[in-house]
C-alpha positions in Angstrom: 107.9 98.1 123.8 104.4 99.7 124.1 101.7 97.4 125.4 99.0 99.9 124.8 96.0 98.5 123.0 96.2 99.9 119.5 93.5 101.1 117.2 92.1 98.8 114.6 92.5 101.3 111.7 95.9 102.6 110.7 96.9 105.3 108.2 100.4 104.4 106.9 102.4 107.0 105.0 104.6 106.3 102.0 107.9 106.6 104.0 106.8 103.7 106.1 105.7 101.6 103.1 109.1 102.1 101.5 110.9 101.2 104.7 108.9 98.0 105.2 109.6 97.2 101.5 113.3 97.5 102.0 113.0 95.3 105.2 110.8 92.8 103.4 108.2 93.2 106.2 105.1 94.4 104.3 103.3 91.0 104.3 103.9 90.8 108.1 102.2 94.2 108.6 99.1 92.9 106.7 99.2 89.9 109.1 98.0 92.2 112.0 94.4 92.4 112.8 94.1 96.0 111.7 92.8 97.7 108.6 95.5 99.6 106.7 94.6 102.8 105.0 96.3 105.4 102.9 95.2 108.5 101.0 94.8 107.7 97.3 97.5 110.2 96.4 100.0 107.6 97.7 99.9 106.0 94.3 101.8 109.0 92.9 104.3 108.9 95.7 105.3 105.2 95.8 106.3 104.6 92.2 107.4 100.9 92.4 109.0 100.7 95.8 106.7 99.0 96.7 104.4 98.5 93.8 101.0 100.0 94.7 99.2 97.1 93.0 101.0 94.8 95.4 99.8 96.7 98.4 96.2 96.9 97.0 96.4 93.1 96.4 97.3 92.6 100.1 94.3 94.7 101.2 95.4 98.3 101.4 92.4 100.6 101.5 92.8 103.7 99.5 90.7 106.7 100.6 89.9 109.7 98.5 89.9 113.0 100.4 88.3 116.3 99.6 90.9 118.6 98.1 89.7 121.5 100.1 90.5 119.7 103.4 94.0 118.8 102.2 94.6 122.4 101.0 93.4 123.7 104.4 95.9 121.4 106.1 98.7 122.6 103.8 97.8 126.3 104.5 97.8 125.6 108.3 101.0 123.6 108.1 103.2 124.7 105.2 106.0 122.4 106.4 103.9 119.4 105.2 103.9 118.0 101.7 100.6 117.3 100.0 101.1 113.6 100.8 101.8 114.3 104.4 98.8 116.7 104.7 96.6 114.0 103.2 97.8 111.5 105.8 97.1 114.1 108.5 93.6 114.8 107.3 92.7 111.1 106.9 94.0 110.1 110.4 92.7 113.2 112.2 89.2 113.3 110.6 88.6 109.5 111.0 90.3 109.2 114.4 92.7 106.6 113.0 96.3 105.8 114.2 98.9 107.4 112.0 102.2 105.5 111.3 104.9 107.8 109.9 108.6 108.3 109.9 108.3 111.9 108.7 109.3 114.1 111.6 107.2 117.2 110.6 104.1 115.1 110.0 104.7 113.3 113.3 104.9 116.5 115.3 102.0 118.2 113.6 99.8 115.2 114.0 100.6 115.0 117.7 99.9 118.7 118.1 96.4 118.1 116.6 95.7 115.2 119.0 96.3 112.4 116.5 97.7 109.1 117.9 100.9 108.7 116.0 103.6 106.1 115.9 106.7 105.3 113.9 108.0 102.4 111.8 110.0 100.8 114.6 106.9 100.8 116.8 105.0 99.1 114.0 107.7 96.4 113.8 107.7 95.9 117.5 103.9 95.6 117.4 104.2 92.9 114.8 106.5 90.9 117.1 104.2 91.6 120.1 101.2 90.3 118.1 103.0 87.2 117.0 103.0 87.9 113.2 106.8 88.3 113.0 109.6 86.6 114.8 112.1 88.7 116.6 115.0 87.6 114.5 113.1 88.4 111.3 112.2 91.8 112.7 115.9 92.5 113.5 116.9 91.4 110.0 114.3 93.6 108.4 115.2 96.6 110.6 118.9 96.1 109.8 118.1 96.2 106.0 116.1 99.4 106.6 118.9 100.9 108.6 121.4 100.1 105.9 119.2 102.1 103.5 119.0 105.0 105.9 115.4 104.3 106.7 115.6 103.7 110.5 117.9 105.5 112.9 120.8 103.3 113.9 120.1 104.0 117.6 116.6 102.5 117.3 117.9 99.4 115.5 120.7 99.0 118.1 118.2 99.3 121.0 116.3 96.3 119.6 119.4 94.3 119.0 120.3 94.9 122.6 116.8 94.1 123.7 116.1 91.1 121.5 119.5 90.0 120.0 120.3 87.3 122.5 116.8 86.2 123.1 115.6 82.9 121.5 111.9 83.8 121.9 109.7 84.3 118.9 
């Protein structure tokens, strides 16, 4: 598990929100001492899994971006969707941590110097910060894995690491 001090502002993409929804871990994410942001176009991407009003009620900060900046990102990185390009622009231009499961977005963001992490890292961070018990994290990750949201090897690694531990 990473013990690196993390940034206080995170951009979270729709894939991560959906995974946390399936794992019933959204409220735990909001328990961290970070500000959670997303581009306002996320509302079109989420539908009702999870309900955007639920996320807004928990404190998600929606950020509007200039269309030209997003279009430039799409032109430079045609492998990205408009949603992914929006997350890239927001995290890159504000210097915020990006949390994504989307491999092309992850790779592009890293190539542009953005600090980027994935869903499993976020769950591990919730445990490290004491807002989520290990067993609840494993239960949530297992639910995500059953929905195809987390690679089995990542879930199995944490089962091996935490499964027999009674801590947290």
